[in-house]
Backbone as CSV, one residue per row, in Angstrom:
resi,resn,N_x,N_y,N_z,CA_x,CA_y,CA_z,C_x,C_y,C_z
1,UNK,2.561,51.125,95.445,2.210,49.911,94.730,2.160,50.220,93.238
2,UNK,2.745,49.362,92.458,2.849,49.517,91.014,1.853,48.562,90.353
3,UNK,0.777,49.109,89.764,-0.326,48.297,89.247,-0.473,48.504,87.743
4,UNK,-0.533,47.398,87.006,-0.812,47.427,85.573,-2.240,46.961,85.363
5,UNK,-3.020,47.774,84.661,-4.420,47.436,84.409,-4.605,47.243,82.913
6,UNK,-4.973,46.020,82.533,-5.298,45.740,81.140,-6.680,46.296,80.853
7,UNK,-6.795,47.084,79.792,-8.043,47.808,79.543,-8.416,47.717,78.071
8,UNK,-9.683,47.338,77.808,-10.143,47.269,76.420,-11.438,48.045,76.183
9,UNK,-11.859,48.821,77.166,-13.037,49.663,76.995,-14.363,48.970,77.219
10,UNK,-14.356,47.671,77.506,-15.599,46.951,77.747,-16.111,47.238,79.159
11,UNK,-17.338,46.830,79.410,-17.915,47.028,80.738,-17.095,46.298,81.801
12,UNK,-16.623,45.091,81.478,-15.825,44.349,82.465,-14.483,45.039,82.721
13,UNK,-13.914,45.669,81.708,-12.666,46.422,81.904,-12.913,47.658,82.758
14,UNK,-14.046,48.339,82.526,-14.412,49.490,83.362,-14.558,49.064,84.821
15,UNK,-15.229,47.923,85.039,-15.424,47.421,86.404,-14.087,47.093,87.058
16,UNK,-13.189,46.471,86.308,-11.874,46.116,86.853,-11.084,47.371,87.211
17,UNK,-11.124,48.358,86.340,-10.416,49.615,86.593,-10.971,50.305,87.833
18,UNK,-12.289,50.415,87.909,-12.919,51.062,89.071,-12.630,50.288,90.362
19,UNK,-12.664,48.962,90.299,-12.386,48.148,91.487,-10.959,48.400,91.977
20,UNK,-10.010,48.387,91.056,-8.611,48.624,91.439,-8.438,50.012,92.037
21,UNK,-9.077,51.001,91.440,-8.949,52.371,91.949,-9.596,52.518,93.324
22,UNK,-10.778,51.928,93.503,-11.443,51.976,94.819,-10.586,51.295,95.880
23,UNK,-9.983,50.193,95.503,-9.229,49.387,96.460,-7.881,50.004,96.820
24,UNK,-7.199,50.594,95.845,-5.818,51.026,96.064,-5.594,52.533,96.017
25,UNK,-6.611,53.328,95.712,-6.415,54.776,95.521,-5.910,55.485,96.775
26,UNK,-6.143,54.926,97.945,-5.685,55.574,99.176,-4.195,55.346,99.434
27,UNK,-3.576,54.474,98.650,-2.145,54.211,98.777,-1.384,55.370,98.139
28,UNK,-0.667,56.131,98.949,0.057,57.306,98.448,1.116,56.950,97.406
29,UNK,1.624,55.742,97.473,2.674,55.326,96.539,2.103,54.617,95.310
30,UNK,0.800,54.729,95.093,0.156,54.035,93.979,0.621,54.588,92.633
31,UNK,1.037,53.687,91.770,1.344,54.015,90.377,0.439,53.152,89.514
32,UNK,-0.417,53.795,88.726,-1.361,53.076,87.878,-0.927,53.213,86.423
33,UNK,-0.806,52.074,85.772,-0.473,52.024,84.350,-1.647,51.347,83.647
34,UNK,-2.279,52.052,82.724,-3.403,51.494,81.972,-2.892,51.130,80.582
35,UNK,-3.105,49.875,80.202,-2.598,49.356,78.935,-3.740,48.842,78.075
36,UNK,-3.834,49.372,76.863,-4.769,48.849,75.864,-3.945,48.131,74.807
37,UNK,-4.316,46.879,74.518,-3.602,46.104,73.506,-4.547,45.812,72.352
38,UNK,-4.181,46.311,71.200,-4.933,46.046,69.970,-4.395,44.751,69.385
39,UNK,-5.272,43.739,69.268,-4.854,42.498,68.622,-4.486,42.796,67.183
40,UNK,-3.513,42.085,66.681,-3.094,42.302,65.302,-4.175,41.735,64.385
41,UNK,-4.906,42.621,63.699,-5.967,42.123,62.814,-5.389,41.687,61.468
42,UNK,-5.856,40.560,60.989,-5.413,40.049,59.698,-6.625,39.727,58.836
43,UNK,-6.414,39.756,57.526,-7.451,39.368,56.582,-6.791,38.490,55.520
44,UNK,-7.514,37.465,55.088,-7.002,36.627,54.007,-7.207,37.359,52.697
45,UNK,-6.143,37.557,51.967,-6.215,38.254,50.690,-5.667,37.399,49.574
46,UNK,-5.636,37.968,48.399,-5.151,37.270,47.218,-3.698,36.837,47.383
47,UNK,-2.933,37.607,48.140,-1.510,37.318,48.308,-1.193,36.727,49.682
48,UNK,-2.164,36.132,50.321,-1.944,35.537,51.633,-2.586,36.361,52.729
49,UNK,-2.100,36.182,53.916,-2.647,36.879,55.077,-1.971,38.240,55.190
50,UNK,-2.792,39.284,55.254,-2.274,40.648,55.298,-2.733,41.350,56.566
51,UNK,-1.868,42.144,57.187,-2.307,42.905,58.362,-3.270,44.013,57.948
52,UNK,-4.242,44.268,58.799,-5.220,45.332,58.575,-4.835,46.507,59.460
53,UNK,-4.835,47.737,58.939,-4.501,48.884,59.787,-5.480,48.988,60.958
54,UNK,-4.984,49.337,62.094,-5.860,49.463,63.247,-6.266,50.915,63.439
55,UNK,-7.293,51.115,64.252,-7.926,52.423,64.421,-7.285,53.178,65.581
56,UNK,-6.339,54.060,65.290,-5.651,54.796,66.351,-6.588,55.760,67.068
57,UNK,-7.572,56.279,66.371,-8.543,57.181,67.006,-9.339,56.426,68.069
58,UNK,-9.742,55.202,67.750,-10.465,54.365,68.719,-9.590,54.119,69.949
59,UNK,-8.312,53.846,69.726,-7.389,53.607,70.838,-7.301,54.834,71.739
60,UNK,-7.186,56.010,71.126,-7.120,57.256,71.911,-8.402,57.461,72.718
61,UNK,-9.544,57.169,72.104,-10.825,57.329,72.803,-10.925,56.381,73.998
62,UNK,-10.483,55.134,73.815,-10.525,54.164,74.918,-9.634,54.609,76.070
63,UNK,-8.435,55.063,75.748,-7.526,55.505,76.802,-8.014,56.791,77.457
64,UNK,-8.675,57.658,76.705,-9.255,58.874,77.295,-10.358,58.503,78.280
65,UNK,-11.137,57.478,77.940,-12.188,56.993,78.846,-11.560,56.454,80.136
66,UNK,-10.497,55.673,80.007,-9.808,55.136,81.185,-9.233,56.264,82.029
67,UNK,-8.660,57.266,81.375,-8.098,58.418,82.085,-9.184,59.154,82.859
68,UNK,-10.344,59.314,82.244,-11.464,59.994,82.905,-11.899,59.231,84.160
69,UNK,-11.967,57.910,84.057,-12.329,57.092,85.222,-11.285,57.270,86.324
70,UNK,-10.015,57.262,85.967,-8.947,57.454,86.959,-9.050,58.820,87.626
71,UNK,-9.370,59.849,86.869,-9.493,61.203,87.422,-10.604,61.272,88.469
72,UNK,-11.664,60.468,88.298,-12.744,60.425,89.295,-12.213,60.006,90.663
73,UNK,-11.133,59.231,90.667,-10.525,58.746,91.911,-9.261,59.535,92.256
74,UNK,-9.050,60.645,91.565,-7.890,61.520,91.789,-6.572,60.778,91.594
75,UNK,-6.553,59.920,90.589,-5.356,59.157,90.244,-4.928,59.563,88.837
76,UNK,-3.650,59.868,88.684,-3.116,60.220,87.365,-2.362,59.000,86.831
77,UNK,-2.948,58.309,85.859,-2.311,57.097,85.344,-1.327,57.398,84.219
78,UNK,-0.492,56.420,83.926,0.209,56.446,82.647,-0.651,55.620,81.701
79,UNK,-0.782,56.082,80.478,-1.639,55.431,79.492,-0.773,54.923,78.351
80,UNK,-1.051,53.698,77.923,-0.216,53.091,76.893,-1.080,52.255,75.961
81,UNK,-0.801,52.336,74.680,-1.481,51.534,73.664,-0.429,50.765,72.885
82,UNK,-0.660,49.472,72.711,0.285,48.618,71.987,-0.482,47.735,71.017
83,UNK,0.243,47.148,70.085,-0.330,46.198,69.136,0.360,44.864,69.358
84,UNK,-0.423,43.779,69.367,0.181,42.464,69.508,-0.792,41.459,70.086
85,UNK,-0.245,40.371,70.568,-1.035,39.339,71.236,-1.271,39.839,72.654
86,UNK,-2.539,40.079,73.043,-2.804,40.751,74.320,-2.087,40.152,75.528
87,UNK,-2.167,38.850,75.725,-1.531,38.254,76.912,-0.023,38.488,76.897
88,UNK,0.602,38.319,75.742,2.053,38.511,75.645,2.450,39.955,75.929
89,UNK,1.699,40.896,75.362,2.019,42.317,75.561,1.812,42.711,77.019
90,UNK,0.741,42.220,77.636,0.483,42.523,79.047,1.626,41.992,79.911
91,UNK,2.041,40.763,79.663,3.121,40.166,80.453,4.449,40.890,80.234
92,UNK,4.760,41.218,78.992,6.002,41.955,78.706,5.998,43.320,79.383
93,UNK,4.862,44.010,79.302,4.754,45.336,79.913,4.865,45.243,81.430
94,UNK,4.220,44.243,82.019,4.302,44.055,83.473,5.749,43.837,83.904
95,UNK,6.486,43.062,83.132,7.903,42.829,83.450,8.712,44.114,83.345
96,UNK,8.505,44.871,82.273,9.256,46.120,82.076,8.959,47.145,83.168
97,UNK,7.702,47.173,83.612,7.296,48.145,84.633,7.572,47.663,86.053
98,UNK,7.991,46.404,86.191,8.155,45.783,87.505,6.839,45.878,88.285
99,UNK,5.745,45.556,87.600,4.416,45.626,88.218,4.320,44.644,89.379
100,UNK,3.658,45.103,90.429,3.418,44.243,91.588,2.078,43.537,91.468
101,UNK,1.212,44.067,90.604,-0.123,43.510,90.427,-0.603,43.822,89.019
102,UNK,-1.232,42.823,88.394,-1.909,43.012,87.110,-3.398,42.864,87.378
103,UNK,-4.195,43.813,86.892,-5.647,43.772,87.077,-6.300,43.649,85.706
104,UNK,-7.212,42.681,85.585,-7.922,42.435,84.333,-9.399,42.221,84.611
105,UNK,-10.226,42.537,83.643,-11.648,42.238,83.733,-11.907,40.848,83.184
106,UNK,-12.919,40.182,83.722,-13.296,38.851,83.248,-14.351,39.000,82.161
107,UNK,-14.142,38.328,81.052,-15.138,38.307,79.982,-15.894,36.996,80.080
108,UNK,-17.148,37.016,79.729,-17.977,35.812,79.796,-17.987,35.113,78.444
109,UNK,-16.901,34.428,78.144,-16.825,33.664,76.906,-17.402,32.284,77.144
110,UNK,-17.986,31.726,76.111,-18.470,30.358,76.180,-17.303,29.386,76.103
111,UNK,-17.576,28.119,76.396,-16.519,27.104,76.420,-15.851,26.954,75.056
112,UNK,-16.628,26.970,73.982,-16.061,26.806,72.647,-15.179,27.996,72.280
113,UNK,-15.651,29.198,72.563,-14.868,30.402,72.259,-13.562,30.413,73.057
114,UNK,-13.632,30.005,74.326,-12.423,29.930,75.151,-11.448,28.902,74.585
115,UNK,-12.001,27.769,74.126,-11.165,26.707,73.568,-10.476,27.172,72.288
116,UNK,-11.213,27.861,71.419,-10.665,28.290,70.133,-9.776,29.520,70.250
117,UNK,-10.185,30.487,71.047,-9.475,31.756,71.118,-8.586,31.892,72.344
118,UNK,-8.870,31.113,73.359,-8.120,31.248,74.601,-8.634,32.415,75.422
119,UNK,-8.151,32.522,76.614,-8.564,33.585,77.519,-7.329,34.386,77.906
120,UNK,-7.403,35.693,77.702,-6.284,36.560,78.061,-6.008,36.455,79.556
121,UNK,-7.061,36.553,80.370,-6.856,36.523,81.819,-6.278,35.183,82.270
122,UNK,-6.700,34.107,81.632,-6.174,32.787,81.991,-4.686,32.678,81.637
123,UNK,-4.321,33.131,80.446,-2.917,33.078,80.020,-2.041,33.962,80.904
124,UNK,-2.531,35.152,81.224,-1.760,36.066,82.071,-1.601,35.477,83.470
125,UNK,-2.675,34.934,84.007,-2.630,34.351,85.352,-1.614,33.214,85.420
126,UNK,-1.583,32.383,84.397,-0.660,31.251,84.389,0.800,31.665,84.276
127,UNK,1.074,32.743,83.547,2.461,33.069,83.202,3.034,34.291,83.910
128,UNK,2.247,35.003,84.669,2.711,36.261,85.281,3.731,36.020,86.389
129,UNK,4.648,36.968,86.527,5.658,36.926,87.592,5.122,37.528,88.890
130,UNK,3.974,38.198,88.794,3.402,38.874,89.962,1.957,38.413,90.150
131,UNK,1.308,38.945,91.153,-0.091,38.600,91.402,-0.977,39.161,90.300
132,UNK,-2.075,38.449,90.035,-3.047,38.866,89.024,-4.420,38.881,89.675
133,UNK,-5.132,39.980,89.493,-6.486,40.121,90.013,-7.437,40.161,88.828
134,UNK,-8.333,39.166,88.746,-9.345,39.132,87.693,-10.663,39.531,88.334
135,UNK,-11.232,40.636,87.857,-12.433,41.216,88.463,-13.657,40.808,87.661
136,UNK,-14.675,40.322,88.366,-15.962,39.972,87.734,-16.948,41.068,87.984
């Protein structure tokens, strides 16, 4: 089974990762891909909207944490960090990997925040070519 796990280092992402590993780790053909997507940060400046450099050290630390969790279940994942719109990057990566399942953690956003910012899990669920598991 080819599984893509969206991971952002939050408690809900940890829970989703652990749930997927507990559920599928006994599958000998399991391939786990852990993906961290850094949203493109922007700041309004004198010359318009400018991209802000992202923290590559933070990205490495998050993926190292995910790798450590996978090792607890004797699973060797592929780890990937990308920059972009999280839902779009997750969907593109799932297509490239021919993922059979996408696993995401559920965040507890309020109605206004969901309306203004949208929900990654909701967008992925609506547009994915494969099954999506949202873990609470």
